[in-house]
LUMGU-896870 format. One record per residue (C-alpha): residue number from 1; residue in one letter; x, y, z. Coordinates in steps of 0.5 Angstrom, whole numbers. Layout:
% residues N
+-----+------+-------+-------+-------+
!  nr ! rest !     X !     Y !     Z !
+-----+------+-------+-------+-------+
! NUM !    A !     X !     Y !     Z !
...
+-----+------+-------+-------+-------+
% end
This chain:
% residues 246
+-----+------+-------+-------+-------+
!  nr ! rest !     X !     Y !     Z !
+-----+------+-------+-------+-------+
!   1 !    M !    71 !    68 !    12 !
!   2 !    K !    78 !    67 !    15 !
!   3 !    W !    81 !    73 !    13 !
!   4 !    K !    85 !    75 !    20 !
!   5 !    F !    85 !    83 !    18 !
!   6 !    W !    83 !    85 !    25 !
!   7 !    E !    90 !    82 !    28 !
!   8 !    K !    93 !    87 !    24 !
!   9 !    P !    96 !    92 !    29 !
!  10 !    E !    98 !    98 !    24 !
!  11 !    Q !    93 !   103 !    21 !
!  12 !    A !    92 !   102 !    13 !
!  13 !    T !    94 !   108 !     9 !
!  14 !    R !    87 !   110 !     5 !
!  15 !    R !    89 !   110 !    -2 !
!  16 !    L !    87 !   116 !    -6 !
!  17 !    P !    83 !   115 !   -13 !
!  18 !    A !    88 !   115 !   -19 !
!  19 !    A !    87 !   120 !   -25 !
!  20 !    P !    82 !   118 !   -30 !
!  21 !    V !    83 !   116 !   -36 !
!  22 !    Q !    82 !   120 !   -43 !
!  23 !    V !    78 !   118 !   -48 !
!  24 !    G !    84 !   116 !   -52 !
!  25 !    G !    86 !   111 !   -47 !
!  26 !    A !    92 !   115 !   -44 !
!  27 !    Q !    92 !   117 !   -37 !
!  28 !    Q !    92 !   124 !   -35 !
!  29 !    E !    94 !   128 !   -29 !
!  30 !    W !    87 !   130 !   -25 !
!  31 !    K !    85 !   134 !   -19 !
!  32 !    W !    79 !   131 !   -16 !
!  33 !    K !    75 !   136 !   -12 !
!  34 !    V !    76 !   136 !    -4 !
!  35 !    K !    69 !   136 !    -3 !
!  36 !    P !    66 !   133 !    -9 !
!  37 !    G !    58 !   133 !   -11 !
!  38 !    A !    55 !   126 !   -11 !
!  39 !    H !    56 !   125 !   -18 !
!  40 !    E !    63 !   126 !   -18 !
!  41 !    R !    64 !   123 !   -11 !
!  42 !    Q !    62 !   116 !   -14 !
!  43 !    L !    67 !   117 !   -20 !
!  44 !    Q !    72 !   118 !   -15 !
!  45 !    R !    70 !   111 !   -11 !
!  46 !    R !    70 !   107 !   -18 !
!  47 !    C !    76 !   110 !   -21 !
!  48 !    N !    82 !   104 !   -22 !
!  49 !    N !    79 !   101 !   -16 !
!  50 !    V !    79 !    93 !   -16 !
!  51 !    M !    73 !    93 !   -11 !
!  52 !    F !    69 !    95 !   -17 !
!  53 !    P !    68 !    91 !   -24 !
!  54 !    A !    73 !    92 !   -29 !
!  55 !    A !    69 !    96 !   -33 !
!  56 !    R !    67 !   101 !   -28 !
!  57 !    R !    74 !   102 !   -26 !
!  58 !    I !    75 !   106 !   -32 !
!  59 !    V !    73 !   114 !   -31 !
!  60 !    S !    74 !   119 !   -37 !
!  61 !    A !    75 !   126 !   -37 !
!  62 !    L !    68 !   127 !   -40 !
!  63 !    D !    65 !   123 !   -35 !
!  64 !    V !    68 !   128 !   -30 !
!  65 !    D !    66 !   134 !   -34 !
!  66 !    E !    59 !   131 !   -34 !
!  67 !    A !    59 !   129 !   -27 !
!  68 !    R !    61 !   136 !   -25 !
!  69 !    R !    56 !   139 !   -29 !
!  70 !    K !    50 !   135 !   -26 !
!  71 !    D !    53 !   137 !   -19 !
!  72 !    A !    53 !   144 !   -21 !
!  73 !    A !    46 !   144 !   -23 !
!  74 !    E !    44 !   141 !   -17 !
!  75 !    L !    47 !   146 !   -13 !
!  76 !    K !    45 !   152 !   -17 !
!  77 !    D !    38 !   150 !   -16 !
!  78 !    L !    39 !   148 !    -8 !
!  79 !    I !    42 !   155 !    -7 !
!  80 !    Q !    36 !   159 !   -11 !
!  81 !    K !    31 !   155 !    -6 !
!  82 !    V !    35 !   156 !     0 !
!  83 !    G !    35 !   164 !    -2 !
!  84 !    A !    27 !   164 !    -3 !
!  85 !    I !    26 !   162 !     5 !
!  86 !    S !    25 !   168 !     9 !
!  87 !    L !    21 !   170 !    15 !
!  88 !    P !    16 !   175 !    14 !
!  89 !    E !    15 !   181 !    19 !
!  90 !    D !     8 !   180 !    20 !
!  91 !    F !     5 !   173 !    21 !
!  92 !    P !    -2 !   171 !    19 !
!  93 !    N !    -8 !   169 !    24 !
!  94 !    N !    -6 !   162 !    22 !
!  95 !    W !     1 !   163 !    24 !
!  96 !    N !     2 !   156 !    27 !
!  97 !    E !     1 !   153 !    20 !
!  98 !    H !     5 !   158 !    17 !
!  99 !    L !    11 !   157 !    21 !
! 100 !    S !    10 !   149 !    21 !
! 101 !    N !    10 !   150 !    13 !
! 102 !    I !    17 !   154 !    13 !
! 103 !    R !    20 !   149 !    18 !
! 104 !    E !    18 !   143 !    14 !
! 105 !    E !    21 !   146 !     8 !
! 106 !    I !    28 !   148 !    11 !
! 107 !    D !    28 !   140 !    13 !
! 108 !    R !    27 !   138 !     6 !
! 109 !    L !    32 !   143 !     4 !
! 110 !    K !    37 !   140 !     9 !
! 111 !    K !    36 !   133 !     7 !
! 112 !    R !    37 !   135 !     0 !
! 113 !    T !    43 !   139 !     2 !
! 114 !    R !    46 !   132 !     4 !
! 115 !    Q !    44 !   129 !    -2 !
! 116 !    I !    47 !   133 !    -7 !
! 117 !    G !    54 !   133 !    -3 !
! 118 !    G !    59 !   138 !    -5 !
! 119 !    D !    62 !   144 !     0 !
! 120 !    T !    55 !   146 !     3 !
! 121 !    T !    57 !   148 !    10 !
! 122 !    K !    55 !   155 !     9 !
! 123 !    L !    48 !   153 !     6 !
! 124 !    I !    47 !   148 !    12 !
! 125 !    N !    49 !   154 !    17 !
! 126 !    H !    44 !   159 !    14 !
! 127 !    L !    38 !   153 !    14 !
! 128 !    D !    40 !   152 !    21 !
! 129 !    A !    40 !   159 !    23 !
! 130 !    T !    34 !   161 !    20 !
! 131 !    R !    30 !   155 !    23 !
! 132 !    S !    33 !   157 !    30 !
! 133 !    D !    30 !   164 !    29 !
! 134 !    M !    23 !   161 !    27 !
! 135 !    M !    23 !   156 !    33 !
! 136 !    N !    24 !   162 !    37 !
! 137 !    I !    19 !   166 !    34 !
! 138 !    W !    14 !   160 !    35 !
! 139 !    R !    16 !   159 !    42 !
! 140 !    E !    14 !   167 !    43 !
! 141 !    C !     8 !   166 !    40 !
! 142 !    M !     6 !   160 !    45 !
! 143 !    K !     9 !   163 !    51 !
! 144 !    D !     2 !   163 !    54 !
! 145 !    N !     0 !   156 !    52 !
! 146 !    P !     5 !   152 !    57 !
! 147 !    E !     2 !   145 !    55 !
! 148 !    G !     3 !   147 !    48 !
! 149 !    L !    10 !   149 !    49 !
! 150 !    R !    12 !   143 !    53 !
! 151 !    L !    10 !   139 !    47 !
! 152 !    F !    13 !   143 !    42 !
! 153 !    E !    20 !   142 !    46 !
! 154 !    I !    19 !   135 !    46 !
! 155 !    A !    18 !   135 !    38 !
! 156 !    E !    24 !   139 !    37 !
! 157 !    A !    28 !   134 !    41 !
! 158 !    K !    26 !   129 !    37 !
! 159 !    A !    27 !   133 !    31 !
! 160 !    R !    34 !   134 !    33 !
! 161 !    E !    36 !   127 !    35 !
! 162 !    H !    33 !   125 !    28 !
! 163 !    D !    38 !   131 !    25 !
! 164 !    Q !    44 !   128 !    28 !
! 165 !    E !    42 !   121 !    26 !
! 166 !    S !    41 !   123 !    18 !
! 167 !    R !    48 !   127 !    18 !
! 168 !    C !    51 !   122 !    14 !
! 169 !    D !    51 !   124 !     7 !
! 170 !    F !    53 !   117 !     4 !
! 171 !    G !    46 !   115 !     7 !
! 172 !    Q !    42 !   121 !     4 !
! 173 !    Q !    45 !   120 !    -3 !
! 174 !    L !    42 !   113 !    -3 !
! 175 !    L !    35 !   116 !    -2 !
! 176 !    R !    36 !   120 !    -8 !
! 177 !    D !    30 !   120 !   -13 !
! 178 !    D !    36 !   119 !   -18 !
! 179 !    P !    41 !   115 !   -14 !
! 180 !    C !    48 !   116 !   -16 !
! 181 !    I !    50 !   110 !   -12 !
! 182 !    P !    47 !   104 !   -16 !
! 183 !    A !    45 !    98 !   -12 !
! 184 !    C !    50 !    93 !   -15 !
! 185 !    E !    55 !    98 !   -13 !
! 186 !    L !    53 !    99 !    -6 !
! 187 !    A !    58 !    95 !    -2 !
! 188 !    P !    65 !    97 !    -5 !
! 189 !    S !    62 !   104 !    -5 !
! 190 !    L !    61 !   104 !     2 !
! 191 !    L !    68 !   101 !     4 !
! 192 !    C !    71 !   107 !     0 !
! 193 !    E !    68 !   111 !     6 !
! 194 !    D !    71 !   113 !    13 !
! 195 !    S !    69 !   108 !    19 !
! 196 !    S !    65 !   113 !    22 !
! 197 !    T !    60 !   113 !    16 !
! 198 !    V !    60 !   106 !    15 !
! 199 !    A !    58 !   105 !    23 !
! 200 !    S !    52 !   110 !    22 !
! 201 !    F !    50 !   106 !    15 !
! 202 !    W !    50 !   100 !    19 !
! 203 !    V !    46 !   102 !    25 !
! 204 !    M !    41 !   105 !    20 !
! 205 !    L !    41 !    99 !    16 !
! 206 !    P !    35 !    94 !    18 !
! 207 !    D !    37 !    88 !    21 !
! 208 !    A !    33 !    84 !    15 !
! 209 !    N !    38 !    87 !    10 !
! 210 !    K !    44 !    86 !    14 !
! 211 !    R !    46 !    78 !    12 !
! 212 !    A !    45 !    80 !     5 !
! 213 !    F !    49 !    86 !     5 !
! 214 !    D !    54 !    82 !     9 !
! 215 !    R !    54 !    77 !     3 !
! 216 !    M !    55 !    83 !    -2 !
! 217 !    V !    61 !    85 !     2 !
! 218 !    E !    64 !    78 !     2 !
! 219 !    D !    63 !    77 !    -5 !
! 220 !    C !    66 !    84 !    -7 !
! 221 !    I !    73 !    83 !    -2 !
! 222 !    R !    74 !    76 !    -5 !
! 223 !    A !    74 !    78 !   -12 !
! 224 !    A !    78 !    84 !   -10 !
! 225 !    T !    83 !    80 !    -6 !
! 226 !    A !    84 !    75 !   -12 !
! 227 !    E !    87 !    81 !   -16 !
! 228 !    G !    92 !    83 !   -11 !
! 229 !    F !    87 !    87 !    -6 !
! 230 !    E !    90 !    88 !     1 !
! 231 !    I !    84 !    87 !     6 !
! 232 !    G !    88 !    91 !    11 !
! 233 !    A !    86 !    97 !     7 !
! 234 !    V !    79 !    97 !     9 !
! 235 !    R !    80 !    94 !    16 !
! 236 !    E !    77 !   100 !    20 !
! 237 !    Q !    71 !    99 !    15 !
! 238 !    L !    70 !    92 !    16 !
! 239 !    L !    70 !    93 !    24 !
! 240 !    A !    65 !    98 !    24 !
! 241 !    M !    60 !    93 !    21 !
! 242 !    G !    62 !    88 !    26 !
! 243 !    W !    66 !    84 !    23 !
! 244 !    P !    69 !    78 !    24 !
! 245 !    R !    63 !    74 !    23 !
! 246 !    S !    63 !    68 !    27 !
+-----+------+-------+-------+-------+
% end
């Protein structure tokens, strides 16, 4: 494509989502959550956004209410599961298996926390602290096994690296059993995110899928610019994907 968005020196201003539309069709004032759950976040992306198909740009107050209900139910379920994790004072003889099961459950819940979105900072901090305490107990149990402890630290270093790579909520929400982001809306949805999120997604995307995704992005922008969309608004996102293409 010949769009010379990369030559623009100014920083494009990110557009805030417009107010949803009432059932009767009249606009109403609406305040989006600053840290929305995954369901509400997708409505924010779609609302009055010309990068999406026309029918998907219409978001009603009922849509938002339903999305927030789903987000609240998912958060409540997560809080209950996080609260159920505890480290017993006395460990069984098979302490290695016992601690391994706790670690796996913590890691599953951290992944789920990113999948549901919202204001989950305290939950993540609690899970990280619990996991850290458990790892210290594990090290103490292995203090007389130098080789086992060495292998343990190697595995933990890899786990920390994987955790850093998996911090992108957008990517995790694509992996939900019930994705909030339809496959057909992946390109415009990603372009609504900040450039660091786009870069993280692009790095994790298999090379075999990048060409097809490029075509999705090109088709999305071509349709949007036909309606007056300014490509400079997503300049940083496109640069994060390695655009312009030759």
